[in-house]
RORODREN-23229 format. One line per 4 residues: number of its first residue (from 1); their letters; for each residue x, z, y of N, C-alpha, C. Coordinates in steps of 0.2 Angstrom, whole numbers, plus 5000, padded with zeros to 4 digits. Layout:
# RORODREN-23229
NUM = a = X,Z,Y,X,Z,Y,X,Z,Y | ...
# end
This chain:
# RORODREN-23229
1 = mtfk = 5070,4770,4825,5064,4766,4827,5067,4762,4834 | 5061,4757,4829,5060,4750,4832,5055,4752,4842 | 5055,4749,4844,5050,4749,4851,5045,4750,4849 | 5044,4744,4842,5035,4742,4842,5032,4747,4837
5 = qlkn = 5036,4750,4833,5033,4758,4828,5031,4762,4834 | 5036,4764,4839,5035,4765,4843,5029,4766,4847 | 5028,4762,4849,5021,4760,4853,5014,4760,4850 | 5016,4759,4844,5011,4761,4838,5008,4766,4836
9 = nsif = 5013,4771,4836,5014,4780,4838,5007,4780,4840 | 5003,4786,4836,4997,4789,4841,4997,4793,4847 | 5005,4795,4845,5008,4803,4853,5008,4797,4859 | 5011,4792,4858,5016,4787,4860,5010,4782,4865
13 = kvvt = 5006,4783,4860,4996,4778,4866,4995,4786,4869 | 4994,4788,4868,4992,4794,4873,4995,4797,4877 | 4999,4797,4878,5005,4799,4882,5006,4792,4886 | 5004,4786,4885,5008,4784,4889,5002,4777,4892
17 = nfyv = 4994,4782,4890,4989,4782,4894,4988,4780,4899 | 4985,4781,4907,4987,4781,4913,4982,4786,4914 | 4978,4787,4911,4970,4794,4914,4976,4802,4913 | 4981,4800,4906,4985,4806,4905,4993,4804,4910
21 = ivit = 4994,4803,4909,5000,4801,4916,4998,4803,4924 | 4991,4800,4926,4989,4801,4934,4985,4808,4932 | 4982,4813,4927,4979,4817,4928,4986,4822,4927 | 4990,4822,4923,4997,4825,4923,5001,4826,4931
25 = ifvl = 5002,4820,4934,5007,4822,4941,5000,4822,4945 | 4992,4827,4945,4992,4829,4948,4991,4835,4947 | 4990,4836,4941,4990,4845,4940,4999,4845,4941 | 5002,4843,4941,5011,4845,4943,5013,4845,4950
29 = wmlf = 5006,4841,4955,5005,4841,4962,5000,4848,4964 | 4997,4849,4963,4992,4853,4962,4999,4861,4961 | 5000,4861,4958,5004,4867,4954,5008,4870,4957 | 5013,4865,4962,5019,4865,4962,5019,4862,4970
33 = wden = 5016,4856,4973,5021,4853,4980,5014,4853,4983 | 5009,4854,4980,5002,4855,4985,5003,4859,4990 | 4998,4860,4997,5001,4865,5002,4995,4871,4998 | 4991,4870,4992,4987,4877,4992,4988,4879,4984
37 = sylv = 4997,4877,4984,4996,4878,4976,4999,4885,4973 | 5000,4886,4967,4996,4891,4965,5002,4894,4964 | 5009,4894,4969,5013,4899,4971,5010,4902,4979 | 5010,4896,4981,5005,4899,4989,5001,4904,4987
41 = hrdf = 4997,4903,4982,4992,4905,4980,4993,4915,4976 | 5001,4915,4974,5004,4918,4971,5006,4924,4976 | 5009,4920,4982,5012,4924,4985,5006,4925,4991 | 5000,4925,4990,4997,4928,4995,4994,4930,4992
45 = nkel = 4992,4935,4985,4988,4939,4983,4992,4945,4983 | 5001,4946,4982,5005,4952,4984,5003,4953,4989 | 5004,4949,4995,5003,4951,4999,4998,4957,5002 | 4990,4950,5002,4985,4958,5001,4985,4961,4998
49 = ekle = 4988,4963,4992,4991,4969,4987,4991,4974,4993 | 4998,4973,4996,5002,4976,4997,5000,4976,5006 | 4994,4974,5009,4991,4975,5013,4984,4982,5014 | 4981,4981,5007,4978,4984,5004,4980,4988,5004
53 = sqkk = 4985,4993,5001,4988,4998,5001,4990,4999,5005 | 4993,4999,5012,4993,5000,5018,4987,5002,5021 | 4981,4996,5021,4974,4999,5020,4971,5005,5020 | 4973,5006,5010,4972,5015,5008,4978,5018,5013
57 = yyie = 4981,5021,5013,4987,5026,5015,4984,5027,5024 | 4983,5023,5028,4981,5022,5035,4973,5026,5032 | 4971,5024,5031,4963,5027,5031,4963,5033,5027 | 4967,5037,5024,4969,5045,5023,4974,5048,5027
61 = qitk = 4976,5045,5030,4979,5046,5036,4974,5049,5042 | 4972,5045,5039,4963,5045,5047,4961,5051,5047 | 4958,5051,5041,4958,5058,5038,4959,5062,5040 | 4965,5065,5038,4969,5068,5035,4970,5071,5045
65 = dnvi = 4970,5068,5048,4968,5070,5056,4963,5069,5061 | 4958,5068,5056,4954,5070,5059,4950,5077,5057 | 4949,5079,5052,4950,5087,5048,4957,5090,5053 | 4964,5090,5055,4966,5093,5058,4962,5094,5066
69 = isdl = 4961,5086,5069,4956,5085,5078,4952,5091,5077 | 4947,5094,5070,4939,5098,5068,4945,5105,5069 | 4948,5106,5065,4950,5112,5066,4954,5116,5076 | 4957,5108,5074,4960,5112,5084,4953,5113,5089
73 = kdle = 4948,5112,5088,4941,5112,5093,4939,5119,5093 | 4942,5123,5086,4944,5132,5088,4949,5135,5094 | 4948,5138,5097,4953,5140,5103,4959,5145,5096 | 4957,5150,5092,4963,5153,5090,4968,5148,5086
77 = klek = 4963,5144,5082,4969,5136,5078,4972,5132,5083 | 4968,5133,5090,4974,5128,5092,4981,5131,5096 | 4982,5136,5098,4986,5142,5102,4988,5141,5095 | 4985,5144,5086,4992,5145,5084,4993,5136,5083
81 = fare = 4991,5131,5082,4993,5124,5083,5002,5125,5088 | 4999,5123,5093,5004,5122,5099,5010,5127,5098 | 5009,5136,5096,5014,5139,5095,5019,5136,5089 | 5016,5134,5083,5022,5131,5079,5021,5127,5079
85 = eyhm = 5019,5123,5080,5024,5116,5083,5026,5111,5089 | 5024,5116,5096,5028,5114,5100,5031,5120,5102 | 5033,5124,5100,5037,5131,5101,5035,5131,5109 | 5026,5135,5112,5024,5137,5115,5024,5142,5115
89 = kken = 5022,5148,5120,5024,5154,5121,5017,5157,5128 | 5017,5163,5129,5013,5166,5134,5018,5168,5138 | 5014,5170,5145,5021,5172,5149,5023,5181,5145 | 5028,5185,5147,5031,5189,5146,5032,5190,5139
93 = edif = 5031,5184,5134,5035,5183,5128,5042,5180,5126 | 5045,5183,5120,5050,5179,5120,5050,5177,5113 | 5051,5170,5111,5053,5165,5105,5058,5165,5101 | 5058,5167,5094,5066,5167,5091,5063,5163,5088
97 = liey = 5071,5155,5086,5067,5152,5081,5075,5152,5076 | 5070,5154,5070,5073,5158,5062,5076,5150,5061 | 5082,5146,5061,5084,5141,5058,5088,5143,5053 | 5088,5141,5043,5091,5143,5039,5096,5137,5038
101 = dtlq = 5101,5137,5036,5106,5132,5034,5107,5131,5026 | 5106,5128,5024,5102,5122,5019,5110,5122,5016 | 5117,5122,5018,5120,5119,5014,5124,5122,5011 | 5123,5126,5009,5129,5129,5004,5132,5127,4999
# end
């Protein structure tokens, strides 16, 4: 194909059109090199999903802790919690901690 034949080709005319070239450059710029490019937005969306999952986890933990706090307002449950978690004891009382060897 000679240059004249290529120049008369309809696809070549469209591809070499000034507006098509400018729009193509603009789209490429916006997708890859701009400060607000698609790649940057994709990273932000991933980070947002991660933060939302963390938020959900912490809200669940706050709910669990609120239940524990409301349970500890009862003196009997408070005493049970202190004995189990912190190995507290009353006067003149002995505590025996039994640990099981799980490495068999």
